[in-house]
Every structure is written in structure tokens, then in C-alpha cells.
N, C-alpha and C positions, 0 to 999 in steps of 0.2 A: 359164560358170564364175562369172561375177559374180552371177548370180541365185541360184546354189547358195550362195555365201558369204553373200550378203545374208540369205537365208533361214535359214541356220544361225545367224547372229548374231541375228536377230529371235526365233528359237526359244529361243536361250540366254538372251537378255534377258528374255523372257516367263517362262521357268523360274526365273530368279533373282528377278524380281519377285514371283512367286507365293510364294516362300519367305519373303518379308518381310511381317510383320504390320502392322497399323495403327500409327501412332505412339503413344507413351504419352500419357495424358491430361495436359493442361497443369495445372500447380499454380497455383492462384489465391491470391495473397496478400490476406489481409483485414486491415484495420487495425482491430483490436479495441480498444476503450477499455481503459485501464489498470485492473487490478483494483482495487476499493474496499478500503482498509484495513479489517481486522477488529479489534474491540477498541480499547483505548486506548493500546497501545504506540506510542511515537513522541513527537514534539515538539508541543506545544500553546502557544498564546499568548493572553493576556488583552487586553482593549482597551487597556491601557497599554503593551503591547509586552513584558511579563514573560514569559519562556519557561519553561514546565514540561515536564519529560520523564519519561515512563513507560517503564521498560524492565525487563522480567523480574521484576516485584514491587517495584523500587526507584523511588522518586519524588524528583524534585529540582526546585527552582525557582531560576533565576539571572537576574540583571539583564542587560539587553541591552547596556548601555554598557561595563561593566567585566567581565562574566561572573562577578560575584560570587555565590557561593552564598547564597541568601536563606533557603531552607527545604529540608529533606530528610525522608525517611521511607520508608515502604512503602505499598504499595496491595494490595487483595485484590479479585478479581472475585467479586461476590456472585451475579451472573447475567450473561448476555451483555451486558446493557445498564446494569448497576449496578456501580459501583466504590466501594470504601471506602477512603479515604486516612487513614493515621495519620502525622502529620507534626509536626515541630519547627520553629518559626520561629526562625531564628538572629538575626533583627532584634529580635524581642520577647522572645525566650528563653521561649517558651510552647509547650506541646503542645496539639494539637487533632486532632479527627476530622472529616473532610469526606466527605460522600456526594455522588457525582456520577452523573448519569444521561446515558448516551450517546443523545441524541435524534436524531441523525443521524451518518453516518460522519465528519463533520467539525465536530460541536458537542457539547460537554460542558456540561451545566447542573449547577452545584454549589451545595451548601448546607452551610455550616459548622455545628458543634455549638452556635454561639451564634445561629444563625438567619440569618446573612448569606448573600446569594446572589450568585453570579458565574458567568460563562460563559467557556469556553475554546474557541477555534477551532483545528482542526488545522493545524499549520504545514506548508506544502507546500515 
């Protein structure tokens, strides 16, 4: 009787194991790099630490020590890599136009309407 019971159990075990398919494939997690920002929206800093912010067509520049508003205005994307800023300096009480070229995802090279040049780096 023992042989019959063992045989029955082996057959039942084989029948059950044949119903089960292979295990699902393992999911592999890849550490992909963070996506590069597109356009100029976000915060940018000049070599003196002054922070300029571009957000939804609005431009502002603030001091880093007291967060005082130094300049404000608007900007327009002329192309994916060219931006025109119309701003008012609250310090000098003047209006000016600045053209900036996005030369890399983290650098803007700008020229004022008087011919001065400056660069901004994306703030991370």
C-alpha cells in the first residue's frame, strides 16, 4: 500500500507542476540619468551670484543676499535656442532688451542692446 500511495503522490505532484508555467521575467531597474532641462525656464546665476528666473514668459533678477528684486520683465522664445528679454532695471530705472543664446542646456550667452555681454549658468 505504501508504494501505491507514494506513486499516487508523485503523479499528483507531477500533474500540479505541469500546470505551472515558468516564472515571470524579472524586472531590471536601470538608473537612467535625469532628463536634461529644455529651454530657459528655471533659475540661472551670473558669475557674481545674482539669480535670474525665467518662468512662463516672466523674467526677474534678484540679489542673493536680501532677495531684493533688481530687474523684471518678460521674455520671448525666438527659436529653441534664442530668447529675447525685455526688462526694466529697478536699480538704474532703465528699460533694455537683451538677446540670449542657449549654447548648452546649462549656459546662456547674452548680449544687451548696448553691446555688453554676459553669461548665465543654470542653477541646480
